[in-house]
C-alpha positions in Angstrom: 23.3 -32.3 -14.9 26.2 -32.1 -12.4 29.3 -34.2 -12.9 28.5 -36.1 -9.8 25.0 -37.1 -11.1 26.5 -37.9 -14.5 29.0 -40.3 -12.9 26.3 -42.0 -10.8 24.0 -42.6 -13.8 26.9 -43.9 -15.9 27.7 -46.4 -13.2 24.0 -47.6 -13.1 23.8 -47.9 -16.9 27.2 -49.8 -17.1 26.1 -52.1 -14.3 22.8 -52.8 -16.1 24.7 -53.5 -19.4 27.1 -55.8 -17.6 24.2 -57.8 -16.1 22.7 -58.1 -19.5 26.0 -59.4 -20.9 26.2 -61.9 -18.0 22.7 -63.2 -18.7 23.4 -63.6 -22.4 26.4 -65.9 -21.8 25.5 -69.5 -22.2 26.1 -72.0 -19.4 28.4 -74.4 -21.2 28.5 -78.1 -20.3 30.8 -80.8 -21.7 29.1 -84.2 -21.2 30.4 -87.7 -22.0 28.2 -90.4 -23.5 29.3 -94.0 -23.9 28.3 -94.1 -27.6 31.0 -94.8 -30.3 31.5 -92.1 -32.9 30.1 -92.6 -36.4 27.2 -94.7 -35.3 23.5 -94.1 -35.8 23.1 -93.2 -32.1 26.0 -90.8 -32.4 24.3 -88.9 -35.2 20.9 -88.9 -33.5 22.4 -87.4 -30.3 24.3 -84.8 -32.2 21.2 -83.7 -34.1 19.2 -83.7 -30.8 21.7 -81.6 -28.8 21.9 -79.1 -31.6 18.2 -78.6 -31.5 18.2 -78.4 -27.7 20.9 -75.7 -27.7 18.8 -73.7 -30.2 15.6 -74.1 -28.2 17.2 -72.7 -25.0 18.0 -69.5 -26.9 21.7 -69.7 -26.0 21.2 -70.0 -22.3 22.4 -73.6 -22.2 25.1 -75.0 -24.5 25.8 -78.7 -24.3 28.8 -80.3 -26.1 28.7 -84.1 -26.2 31.8 -86.1 -26.1 31.6 -89.6 -27.6 33.5 -92.8 -27.0 36.8 -93.3 -28.8 39.3 -96.1 -28.7 41.9 -96.0 -25.9 40.4 -93.0 -24.2 40.1 -92.8 -20.4 36.7 -93.8 -18.8 34.3 -90.9 -18.7 33.9 -91.2 -15.0 37.6 -90.5 -14.5 37.5 -87.6 -16.9 34.6 -86.0 -14.8 36.6 -86.5 -11.6 39.6 -84.8 -13.1 37.5 -81.8 -14.3 38.0 -82.7 -18.0 34.2 -83.1 -18.4 31.3 -81.6 -16.5 29.3 -84.8 -16.4 28.6 -88.0 -18.2 26.1 -90.8 -18.8 27.8 -93.1 -16.3 27.9 -96.9 -16.8 28.7 -99.5 -14.2 32.5 -99.1 -14.5 32.1 -95.3 -13.8 29.9 -95.6 -10.7 32.8 -96.2 -8.3 35.1 -93.5 -9.7 32.3 -90.9 -9.5 31.6 -91.9 -5.9 28.1 -93.0 -6.5 27.0 -95.2 -3.6 26.5 -98.9 -4.2 22.8 -98.6 -4.3 23.3 -97.6 -7.9 23.9 -101.3 -8.7 20.5 -102.6 -7.5 18.9 -102.8 -10.9 21.7 -104.9 -12.3 20.9 -107.8 -10.0 20.8 -110.9 -12.3 17.4 -112.3 -13.2 15.7 -109.4 -11.5 13.6 -108.5 -14.5 11.9 -110.5 -17.2 10.3 -107.7 -19.2 10.2 -103.9 -19.6 7.0 -103.9 -17.6 8.9 -105.4 -14.7 11.5 -102.7 -15.0 8.8 -100.0 -15.0 7.2 -101.5 -11.9 10.3 -101.4 -9.7 11.7 -98.2 -11.1 8.5 -96.4 -10.3 9.2 -97.1 -6.6 13.0 -96.7 -6.5 14.2 -94.2 -9.0 13.6 -91.0 -7.0 15.0 -92.2 -3.6 17.9 -93.9 -5.4 19.0 -90.8 -7.2 18.9 -88.8 -4.0 20.7 -91.4 -2.0 23.5 -92.3 -4.4 24.6 -88.7 -5.0 27.4 -87.2 -3.0 28.9 -83.8 -2.1 30.8 -83.6 -5.5 28.4 -85.4 -7.9 24.7 -85.3 -8.5 22.9 -88.2 -10.0 20.2 -86.8 -12.2 18.4 -89.6 -14.0 18.5 -93.1 -15.4 18.8 -94.1 -19.1 17.5 -97.6 -20.2 20.1 -99.4 -22.3 18.0 -102.6 -22.6 18.8 -106.2 -21.6 21.7 -108.6 -21.7 20.7 -112.1 -22.9 22.3 -115.5 -22.9 23.1 -117.1 -26.3 24.6 -120.5 -26.9 26.0 -122.8 -29.5 24.2 -125.6 -27.8 20.8 -126.2 -26.2 19.3 -124.0 -23.5 16.2 -126.2 -23.0 17.0 -127.7 -19.6 18.8 -126.6 -16.4 21.4 -129.4 -16.9 22.4 -128.0 -20.3 23.1 -124.6 -18.8 25.6 -126.0 -16.3 27.5 -128.0 -18.8 28.4 -125.0 -20.9 30.9 -122.1 -20.4 29.6 -118.6 -21.1 31.6 -115.6 -21.9 31.2 -112.8 -19.3 33.1 -109.5 -19.4 35.9 -109.5 -16.9 34.7 -107.7 -13.7 34.8 -108.1 -10.0 31.6 -106.1 -9.7 28.5 -107.2 -7.8 26.6 -108.5 -10.8 29.5 -110.7 -12.0 30.0 -112.1 -8.5 26.3 -113.0 -8.2 26.4 -114.8 -11.6 29.6 -116.7 -10.6 27.9 -117.9 -7.4 25.3 -119.9 -9.4 27.5 -122.8 -10.3 27.3 -121.8 -14.0 30.6 -121.8 -15.7 32.0 -118.5 -17.1 35.0 -117.4 -19.1 36.4 -113.9 -19.1 38.7 -114.1 -22.1 39.5 -110.9 -23.9 36.7 -109.3 -25.9 38.5 -109.7 -29.2 39.0 -113.5 -28.6 35.3 -114.3 -28.1 34.5 -115.2 -31.7 37.5 -117.6 -32.0 36.7 -119.2 -28.6 33.2 -119.9 -29.9 34.5 -121.4 -33.1 36.9 -123.6 -31.3 34.3 -124.7 -28.7 36.4 -123.3 -25.8 33.2 -121.5 -24.8 29.7 -122.4 -25.8 27.9 -119.2 -25.2 27.9 -115.5 -24.3 26.1 -113.0 -22.1 25.7 -109.8 -24.1 23.2 -107.3 -25.6 21.8 -108.7 -28.8 23.1 -105.8 -30.9 26.6 -106.5 -29.7 26.2 -110.2 -30.7 25.4 -109.0 -34.2 28.1 -106.4 -34.4 30.8 -108.8 -33.3 29.4 -111.6 -35.5 29.1 -113.9 -32.6 25.6 -114.9 -34.0 27.3 -116.8 -36.8 28.3 -119.4 -34.2 25.1 -119.5 -32.0 22.1 -121.8 -32.2 19.7 -120.3 -29.6 19.0 -117.4 -27.3 17.1 -117.6 -24.1 14.3 -115.1 -24.4 14.2 -114.1 -20.7 16.9 -111.5 -20.0 19.7 -112.2 -17.6 20.7 -108.6 -16.6 19.2 -105.2 -17.1 21.6 -102.6 -18.5 21.4 -98.8 -17.8 23.3 -95.6 -17.4 23.0 -92.7 -14.9 23.3 -89.0 -15.9 25.8 -87.7 -13.4 27.0 -84.1 -13.1 29.6 -82.2 -11.1 27.7 -80.2 -8.5 30.0 -77.1 -8.8 29.0 -76.8 -12.5 25.3 -76.6 -11.8 25.4 -74.7 -8.5 25.3 -71.3 -10.3 22.3 -72.0 -12.5 19.1 -70.2 -11.7 15.8 -72.1 -11.5 14.9 -71.8 -15.2 18.4 -72.7 -16.5 18.6 -75.6 -14.1 15.3 -77.0 -15.2 16.3 -76.5 -18.9 19.5 -78.4 -18.3 17.9 -81.4 -16.6 15.2 -81.4 -19.3 17.9 -81.5 -21.9 19.5 -84.5 -20.3 16.2 -86.3 -20.1 15.5 -85.6 -23.8 18.9 -86.9 -24.8 18.3 -90.0 -22.7 15.0 -90.6 -24.4 16.6 -90.2 -27.8 19.2 -92.8 -26.9 16.7 -95.2 -25.4 14.5 -95.1 -28.6 17.5 -95.7 -30.8 18.8 -98.6 -28.8 15.3 -100.2 -28.8 15.2 -100.0 -32.6 18.7 -101.6 -32.7 17.5 -104.4 -30.5 14.4 -105.0 -32.7 16.6 -105.1 -35.8 19.0 -107.5 -34.1 16.1 -109.9 -33.3 15.2 -110.0 -37.0 18.8 -110.7 -38.0 19.0 -113.6 -35.5 15.7 -115.0 -36.8 17.0 -114.8 -40.4 20.0 -116.9 -39.3 17.7 -119.5 -38.0 18.6 -118.9 -34.3 15.9 -120.3 -32.0 14.5 -118.1 -29.2 13.9 -120.4 -26.2 10.8 -119.4 -24.2 10.8 -119.5 -20.4 10.9 -123.0 -19.1 9.3 -123.6 -15.6 12.2 -125.6 -14.3 14.8 -123.0 -15.4 12.6 -120.1 -14.2 12.3 -121.7 -10.8 16.0 -122.1 -10.5 16.6 -118.5 -11.4 14.0 -117.3 -9.0 15.7 -119.3 -6.2 19.0 -117.7 -7.0 17.4 -114.3 -6.9 15.8 -114.8 -3.5 19.1 -116.2 -2.2 20.9 -113.1 -3.2 18.6 -110.7 -1.3 20.6 -110.9 2.0 23.7 -110.1 0.0 22.0 -107.2 -1.7 21.1 -105.7 1.7 24.6 -106.3 3.1 26.7 -105.1 0.1 24.5 -102.4 -1.5 23.4 -101.0 1.8 19.9 -100.1 0.6 17.7 -98.2 3.1 15.0 -100.2 4.9 12.4 -98.6 2.6 14.2 -99.4 -0.6 15.0 -102.9 0.4 11.4 -103.5 1.3 10.4 -102.4 -2.2 12.9 -104.9 -3.7 11.7 -107.7 -1.5 8.0 -107.0 -2.3 8.8 -106.9 -6.0 10.7 -110.2 -6.0 8.2 -112.1 -4.0 5.1 -110.6 -5.7 6.6 -111.4 -9.2 6.3 -115.1 -8.6 
């Protein structure tokens, strides 16, 4: 074999080996999830992501980053390149540049059950994910966090009783908070750590919060009842930097999206179990769950219909998406 041929074959073999090496390197992703460390959900997600990384045979390697005290919001960390993506919550939507359509599911009193959620999301999820994405960020999928309920130290059995009370609401100038504040109901936005003392001192008479949070912060020790119909639906959106997924081939891209979906399902299941456990705790404390009352439901429905023009104006939904929302709202009655 001539030296020239030897050199040519050496180049071909080295190129082939280099390609094999490239293909063996895992695509690494650092993803933030709004779950505190050392919780049940934290451990379940760690176990699941370890299994996912093994199942992809080293092609995809996901490292999860969990919520710690005093850290920057995950949305900001993604924008700065410190993370490749995150499970974005409402406070992250703006920093990630997700269009305001992303807030439509958080319209107060939009849903009364999980079946309602499924009905509207079956129409809107796909066009919403496409529309809310931008040149830098891709919205991949929704994760169901459950509902926010209204609990009170007093009665919730009549419309008049709602309006005489002050309810704690997290400080926010977001669309959901502004809708609630337009109802004539009274709200307080005191610091999170002061809520329990405010309840004890009758400075506030109720809270708007997920039931597991009510238990964890021991607010339930001051409450007498919870309105069974949810006030707000809570959710997150898997959002990823487009540059980090641009180089993935079809198989790796599908594997990555499937991994996020699996992690989301793991979190949804854990949060549903935590909700069910919270209900049992509240019942043991003798807290009454108030079933829907026609007079109150009618008032909530009136607020919801009244907000629809504002939804169109502020969230800038497409004509098709807005029609789905209108049809859902009017058919639900």
